[in-house]
C-alpha positions as CSV (number, residue, x, y, z in Angstrom):
1,M,0.0,0.0,0.0
2,S,1.2,3.5,-0.8
3,D,1.7,5.9,2.1
4,L,0.3,8.7,0.0
5,L,-3.5,9.0,-0.3
6,E,-5.9,11.4,-2.0
7,L,-8.7,12.1,0.5
8,Q,-11.8,14.3,1.0
9,L,-11.6,15.8,4.4
10,G,-14.6,15.7,6.7
11,P,-15.5,17.4,10.0
12,I,-13.1,18.7,12.6
13,A,-12.3,16.4,15.4
14,H,-10.9,16.8,18.9
15,G,-7.1,17.0,18.8
16,G,-6.7,19.3,15.8
17,H,-7.5,16.7,13.1
18,T,-10.1,16.5,10.4
19,V,-11.8,13.1,9.8
20,A,-11.4,11.4,6.5
21,R,-12.1,7.8,5.3
22,H,-10.2,5.4,3.1
23,E,-11.8,2.1,2.2
24,G,-14.0,2.3,5.3
25,R,-11.1,3.1,7.7
26,V,-11.0,6.4,9.6
27,V,-8.0,8.6,8.9
28,F,-7.2,11.5,11.3
29,V,-5.6,14.2,9.2
30,R,-3.6,17.2,10.4
31,H,-2.9,20.4,8.6
32,G,-6.2,20.3,6.6
33,L,-9.6,22.0,6.6
34,P,-13.1,20.4,6.5
35,G,-14.2,20.1,2.9
36,E,-10.8,20.1,1.3
37,A,-9.5,17.6,-1.3
38,V,-5.9,16.8,-0.4
39,R,-3.0,14.5,-0.7
40,V,-2.1,12.9,2.7
41,R,1.1,11.3,3.8
42,L,0.3,8.6,6.3
43,T,2.3,8.9,9.5
44,E,0.7,6.0,11.4
45,A,-0.8,3.2,9.3
46,E,-0.5,-0.2,11.0
47,E,-2.9,-2.7,9.4
48,G,-4.3,-3.9,12.7
49,K,-5.3,-0.4,13.9
50,T,-8.9,0.8,13.7
51,F,-7.7,4.3,12.5
52,W,-4.7,5.8,10.8
53,R,-3.0,9.2,11.0
54,G,-1.7,11.4,8.3
55,D,-0.5,14.9,7.3
56,V,-1.6,17.0,4.4
57,V,1.3,17.4,1.9
58,D,-0.6,18.9,-1.0
59,V,-3.9,20.6,-1.5
60,I,-6.0,19.8,-4.5
61,E,-9.1,21.8,-3.6
62,A,-8.5,24.4,-0.9
63,S,-11.0,25.8,1.6
64,P,-11.7,29.5,1.3
65,A,-10.5,29.7,5.0
66,R,-7.0,28.5,4.1
67,R,-4.2,31.1,4.2
68,P,-0.4,31.1,4.0
69,H,1.0,29.6,7.1
70,V,2.1,32.1,9.8
71,W,5.3,30.1,10.7
72,A,7.5,28.3,8.1
73,P,8.8,25.5,10.3
74,A,5.2,24.4,11.1
75,D,4.0,24.6,7.5
76,A,3.3,21.0,6.5
77,L,3.2,21.7,2.8
78,A,6.6,23.4,2.9
79,A,8.1,20.9,5.3
80,Y,7.3,17.8,3.2
81,A,8.4,19.6,0.1
82,E,11.8,20.1,1.8
83,G,11.9,16.4,3.0
84,R,11.3,17.1,6.7
85,L,8.5,17.0,9.2
86,P,6.6,20.1,10.4
87,V,7.2,21.1,14.0
88,G,4.3,21.1,16.4
89,G,2.9,24.1,18.2
90,A,1.1,25.9,15.3
91,E,-1.0,23.2,13.7
92,F,-3.8,25.7,12.9
93,G,-1.4,28.4,11.4
94,H,-2.8,27.8,7.9
95,I,-6.4,28.7,8.9
96,E,-7.9,32.2,9.1
97,L,-8.4,33.2,12.7
98,A,-12.2,33.5,12.6
99,E,-12.4,29.9,11.1
100,Q,-10.0,28.6,13.8
101,R,-12.5,29.8,16.4
102,R,-15.5,28.3,14.6
103,L,-13.7,25.0,14.4
104,K,-12.8,25.1,18.1
105,A,-16.4,25.9,19.0
106,A,-17.6,22.9,16.9
107,V,-15.2,20.6,18.9
108,V,-16.5,21.9,22.2
109,R,-20.1,21.4,21.1
110,E,-19.4,17.9,19.8
111,Q,-17.6,16.8,23.0
112,L,-20.5,18.2,25.2
113,A,-23.1,16.3,23.1
114,R,-21.1,13.0,23.0
115,L,-19.8,12.9,26.5
116,A,-22.2,15.0,28.6
117,H,-25.3,14.5,26.4
118,L,-25.8,18.2,26.4
119,E,-26.7,20.3,23.4
120,L,-25.2,23.8,23.9
121,D,-24.4,26.7,21.6
122,V,-20.8,27.7,22.0
123,E,-18.9,30.7,20.7
124,V,-15.1,31.0,21.2
125,E,-14.1,34.5,22.3
126,A,-11.0,36.2,20.9
127,V,-8.4,37.3,23.4
128,P,-6.0,39.8,21.8
129,A,-2.4,39.7,23.1
130,E,-2.5,43.5,23.0
131,A,-5.5,45.9,23.6
132,P,-7.0,46.6,20.1
133,R,-6.4,50.1,18.8
134,A,-9.4,52.5,18.5
135,D,-9.1,52.5,14.7
136,A,-8.5,48.7,14.4
137,G,-12.1,47.8,13.8
138,T,-11.6,44.2,15.0
139,A,-10.6,42.4,18.2
140,D,-8.1,40.2,16.2
141,D,-4.4,41.0,16.4
142,G,-3.2,38.3,14.1
143,G,-3.0,35.7,16.8
144,L,0.7,36.2,17.2
145,H,3.1,37.3,20.0
146,W,1.0,35.9,22.9
147,R,3.2,33.2,24.4
148,T,5.1,34.3,27.5
149,R,6.5,30.8,27.9
150,C,8.3,28.6,25.4
151,S,10.0,25.2,25.6
152,F,12.6,24.4,23.0
153,A,14.6,21.3,22.1
154,V,18.3,21.4,20.9
155,D,19.3,19.6,17.7
156,G,22.5,17.6,17.1
157,D,24.3,20.7,16.0
158,G,23.6,22.6,19.2
159,R,21.0,24.9,17.7
160,L,17.6,25.9,19.2
161,A,15.0,23.5,17.8
162,M,11.5,22.1,18.2
163,H,10.1,18.6,17.9
164,A,7.9,17.4,15.1
165,H,4.5,16.3,16.2
166,R,4.5,12.8,17.9
167,S,8.2,12.4,16.9
168,T,11.7,12.6,18.3
169,E,12.9,14.4,15.2
170,T,14.0,18.0,15.8
171,V,13.9,20.9,13.4
172,A,16.1,24.0,14.0
173,V,14.1,27.2,14.4
174,H,15.3,30.8,13.9
175,D,12.2,32.6,15.1
176,M,9.0,32.0,17.1
177,P,6.2,34.4,16.0
178,L,3.8,33.1,18.6
179,A,6.2,34.3,21.4
180,V,6.2,37.7,22.9
181,D,8.9,40.1,21.6
182,A,10.8,39.7,24.9
183,I,11.6,36.1,24.1
184,S,12.8,36.9,20.6
185,R,15.1,39.6,22.0
186,L,16.9,37.1,24.2
187,G,19.3,36.1,21.4
188,L,18.9,32.4,21.8
189,W,18.6,31.7,18.1
190,G,22.4,32.2,17.6
191,V,23.7,30.6,20.8
192,D,25.8,27.5,20.7
193,L,23.8,25.1,22.9
194,A,26.1,22.1,22.7
195,G,25.7,20.1,25.9
196,V,22.1,21.4,26.5
197,E,19.1,19.1,26.1
198,R,16.2,21.6,26.6
199,V,15.7,25.3,26.9
200,E,12.7,26.8,28.9
201,V,12.0,30.5,28.6
202,A,9.6,32.6,30.7
203,A,9.0,36.3,29.9
204,P,6.4,37.9,32.2
205,A,3.7,40.0,30.5
206,S,4.4,42.6,33.2
207,G,7.8,43.3,31.5
208,T,9.9,42.2,34.5
209,S,13.1,40.2,33.9
210,P,12.8,37.1,31.8
211,L,14.2,33.7,32.9
212,V,16.0,31.2,30.8
213,V,16.5,27.7,32.1
214,F,19.0,25.3,30.5
215,T,18.4,21.6,31.1
216,L,21.9,20.0,30.6
217,A,22.4,16.8,28.7
218,E,25.7,16.3,30.6
219,E,27.7,17.9,33.4
220,L,29.4,21.0,32.0
221,P,32.6,22.8,33.2
222,S,32.2,26.3,34.6
223,T,33.8,27.8,31.6
224,R,31.1,26.3,29.4
225,L,28.3,27.4,31.7
226,R,29.8,30.9,31.5
227,E,29.7,30.8,27.7
228,L,26.0,29.9,27.8
229,V,25.2,32.7,30.2
230,E,27.1,35.2,28.1
231,G,25.1,34.2,25.0
232,V,21.8,35.3,26.6
233,D,20.7,38.9,26.6
234,L,22.0,40.7,29.7
235,G,18.5,41.6,30.9
236,A,17.5,38.0,31.5
237,S,18.1,35.7,34.5
238,V,19.7,32.3,33.7
239,S,19.5,29.0,35.5
240,A,20.7,25.5,34.7
241,V,19.3,22.1,35.7
242,G,21.7,19.2,35.9
243,P,21.3,16.0,33.9
244,R,20.2,14.0,36.9
245,G,17.3,16.3,37.8
246,K,19.0,18.3,40.5
247,A,17.5,21.6,41.8
248,P,18.1,24.4,39.3
249,L,21.3,26.3,39.8
250,T,21.0,30.1,39.4
251,L,23.8,31.3,37.1
252,R,22.7,34.9,36.8
253,G,20.0,37.0,38.3
254,H,17.1,35.2,39.9
255,G,15.7,31.7,39.8
256,S,12.1,32.9,39.4
257,V,10.1,35.5,37.6
258,A,7.6,38.1,39.0
259,E,4.2,37.8,37.6
260,E,1.3,40.3,38.0
261,A,-2.4,39.9,37.2
262,A,-5.2,42.3,38.0
263,G,-3.1,44.0,40.7
264,Y,-2.1,40.7,42.4
265,H,1.6,39.7,42.5
266,Y,3.1,36.2,42.3
267,T,6.5,34.5,42.3
268,V,6.9,31.7,39.8
269,T,10.1,29.6,39.5
270,G,11.3,28.1,36.2
271,E,9.7,24.8,37.1
272,G,6.4,26.4,38.2
273,F,3.2,26.7,36.2
274,W,1.7,29.9,34.8
275,Q,-0.7,30.5,32.0
276,I,1.2,31.1,28.8
277,H,-1.0,33.6,27.0
278,R,-0.1,37.1,28.1
279,K,-3.7,38.0,28.7
280,A,-4.8,34.6,30.1
281,P,-4.4,35.4,33.8
282,E,-6.7,38.4,33.7
283,T,-9.2,36.8,31.3
284,L,-9.6,33.7,33.3
285,M,-9.6,35.6,36.6
286,E,-12.5,37.8,35.4
287,A,-14.5,34.7,34.3
288,V,-13.9,32.8,37.5
289,L,-14.9,35.7,39.7
290,G,-17.9,36.2,37.6
291,A,-18.8,32.6,38.4
292,V,-18.1,32.3,42.2
293,G,-18.0,35.9,43.2
294,P,-21.8,36.1,44.0
295,V,-21.5,33.4,46.7
296,L,-18.4,34.9,48.3
297,G,-18.1,37.6,50.8
298,A,-16.4,38.4,54.1
299,G,-16.0,35.3,56.2
300,A,-16.8,32.9,53.4
301,T,-14.8,29.8,52.6
302,A,-13.3,28.7,49.2
303,A,-11.1,26.1,47.7
304,D,-8.7,26.5,44.8
305,L,-8.0,23.0,43.5
306,Y,-5.1,22.4,41.1
307,A,-4.1,25.9,42.1
308,G,-0.7,26.1,40.4
309,A,1.1,29.2,41.6
310,G,-2.1,30.5,43.1
311,L,-3.5,32.6,40.2
312,F,-7.1,32.3,41.6
313,T,-6.1,31.9,45.2
314,A,-5.2,35.6,45.4
315,P,-8.6,37.0,44.3
316,L,-10.4,34.4,46.4
317,A,-8.5,35.4,49.5
318,A,-9.3,39.1,48.8
319,A,-13.0,38.2,48.3
320,V,-13.4,36.3,51.6
321,G,-11.1,38.6,53.6
322,P,-9.1,37.8,56.8
323,S,-12.2,36.4,58.5
324,G,-12.6,33.8,55.7
325,F,-10.6,30.9,54.6
326,V,-9.1,29.7,51.3
327,L,-7.7,26.2,50.8
328,S,-5.2,26.2,47.9
329,V,-4.2,22.7,46.7
330,E,-1.5,21.9,44.1
331,G,0.2,18.5,43.4
332,S,3.5,19.8,41.9
333,P,6.0,20.3,44.7
334,G,7.8,23.2,42.9
335,T,4.7,25.1,42.0
336,S,3.3,24.6,45.5
337,R,6.5,26.1,46.9
338,D,5.9,29.1,44.6
339,A,2.4,29.5,46.1
340,R,3.7,29.2,49.6
341,R,6.1,32.1,49.0
342,T,3.4,34.2,47.5
343,F,0.9,33.7,50.4
344,K,3.2,33.3,53.4
345,R,1.8,36.4,55.0
346,H,-1.9,35.5,54.3
347,R,-3.0,33.7,57.5
348,H,-6.4,32.9,56.1
349,V,-4.8,31.0,53.1
350,D,-3.7,27.4,53.6
351,V,-1.4,26.2,50.8
352,V,-1.3,22.4,50.7
353,Q,0.9,20.3,48.4
354,G,-0.6,16.9,47.5
355,R,-3.2,15.0,45.4
356,V,-6.5,16.9,45.3
357,E,-8.6,13.8,46.1
358,R,-6.4,13.1,49.2
359,V,-6.6,16.6,50.5
360,L,-10.4,16.7,50.0
361,R,-10.7,13.5,52.0
362,Q,-8.8,15.2,54.8
363,H,-11.4,18.1,54.6
364,S,-14.4,15.9,54.3
365,G,-17.4,17.3,56.2
366,E,-16.2,20.8,55.6
367,R,-18.4,22.8,53.3
368,F,-17.0,25.4,51.0
369,D,-19.0,28.3,49.7
370,A,-17.1,28.2,46.4
371,V,-14.6,25.9,44.6
372,V,-12.4,26.7,41.7
373,L,-11.4,23.6,39.8
374,D,-8.6,24.0,37.3
375,P,-7.3,20.5,36.6
376,P,-4.6,19.5,34.0
377,R,-5.5,18.2,30.6
378,A,-6.6,14.8,32.0
379,G,-9.4,16.5,33.9
380,A,-10.5,16.2,37.5
381,G,-11.6,12.6,37.3
382,R,-14.5,10.6,38.8
383,E,-13.2,10.6,42.4
384,V,-12.8,14.4,42.6
385,V,-16.2,14.9,41.0
386,R,-17.8,12.5,43.5
387,Q,-16.1,14.3,46.4
388,L,-17.4,17.7,45.2
389,V,-20.9,16.4,44.7
390,D,-20.9,15.1,48.2
391,A,-19.4,18.3,49.6
392,A,-22.1,20.4,47.7
393,P,-20.3,23.8,47.6
394,G,-22.5,26.7,46.6
395,A,-20.7,27.1,43.2
396,V,-17.9,25.5,41.2
397,A,-16.0,27.4,38.6
398,Y,-14.5,24.7,36.3
399,V,-11.5,25.9,34.2
400,A,-10.7,23.4,31.5
401,C,-8.0,23.2,28.9
402,D,-9.3,20.1,27.3
403,P,-12.9,19.9,26.0
404,A,-13.1,16.1,26.1
405,S,-12.0,15.6,29.8
406,F,-14.2,18.6,30.8
407,A,-17.3,17.1,29.0
408,R,-16.7,13.8,30.7
409,D,-16.4,15.4,34.1
410,L,-19.5,17.6,33.4
411,G,-21.5,14.5,32.5
412,W,-20.8,13.0,36.0
413,F,-21.9,16.3,37.6
414,L,-25.1,16.3,35.6
415,E,-25.8,12.7,36.4
416,A,-25.6,13.7,40.1
417,G,-28.3,16.3,39.6
418,W,-26.0,19.3,39.2
419,R,-26.7,22.0,36.5
420,L,-24.5,23.9,34.2
421,E,-25.4,27.6,34.6
422,W,-23.2,28.9,31.8
423,L,-20.0,28.2,29.8
424,R,-17.5,30.5,28.1
425,A,-14.8,29.5,25.7
426,F,-11.6,31.6,25.1
427,D,-9.1,31.4,22.3
428,L,-6.0,31.5,24.5
429,Y,-4.0,29.4,22.1
430,P,-4.3,31.0,18.6
431,Q,-2.7,29.0,15.7
432,T,-3.3,25.8,17.7
433,H,-6.3,23.5,18.2
434,H,-6.4,24.2,22.0
435,V,-9.2,26.1,23.6
436,E,-9.9,27.1,27.2
437,T,-13.3,27.0,28.8
438,V,-14.7,28.3,32.1
439,A,-18.1,26.9,33.4
440,L,-20.3,27.7,36.3
441,L,-21.7,24.5,38.0
442,R,-24.2,24.5,40.8
443,P,-25.8,21.7,42.9
444,G,-29.3,20.7,42.0
445,R,-32.1,22.4,43.9
């Protein structure tokens, strides 16, 4: 069988694929658009599998929503023509922004219908990286320059690189148009990174000092470490993580960055979690407070589950005041340490590091007026949903980065008699298939 097929692309599917069929078998195709006629290079095509995967390498009949790709290394058509794989991280870069959002909304609707048995109209809201100009006439900003965090690989020649999708192959990169300008100005594109395995970069939207973290592939002499530091723009802090997972060693500046959102201040280390879109913290904070704010007040109790560095813990603490109480739970030790540093002077905030279901068991019998639930991509899971159903808080704000796991969890809430009051979806990852949602859930009457 040839690994090159001519296919008619069907609807969009969760994960950034369109659905096509070949001789009755489903083929999940990346880098296409619904309705297009294309040539597809199969990337996974084992005979025993119920579905195959492939990439578009040529377009026979293009969708009106197709445009030139925003980033050459991620352009599948150009990549295959050059005999290489496209990098991940911008798989929707060939699609007009308005169409990207329509496709993401379709995925959210489909997942809600299939997994939560809920028919709901959904619109994905644009979140410009910069405030639109008065004369712009649109909320779109091109969907570029929004990433405040980037993770890079290093190729065999010691150059900054990124991985191809579902592959160990690396492709050297010389720019990153999705990143904020502060990352581009660091000068990493021309640095000799021999001996480095991975490079993490954080550039706070507040404009404070960026942080570059080198993960070393081997122990390096001090002279080599000095060369790495000198290759990075002087305005940035630099840390290194040894090859055996030791604690980061600060080589210059600080081992953390200072983040700010809606007037609240946070400390986040290189290993800590923070929302990557420069406007995401304020956008999500506004939506979450719109959900749980009405049930909070002085003396109220709240829980921030999967709290990260405490993005939502801070406004919850302000809402309940010193006479209230906020439980902030995070599983990652490093990120939890960040939160403890941020809230060490807040006596009414208890920052706990551990699995959410274990901490909730320890607090069983305690009723919270409001809960913020912001789990990782895998979702909260049946046990956490069951515990929240039993606890019956006044309101739950569910922040989700994956529509499938959210719809699954939502289905369990609905089965228990809860109701979905509203749901908002935000385009916090332009040029990718990812979408963020915030939902307000309440116990049944």
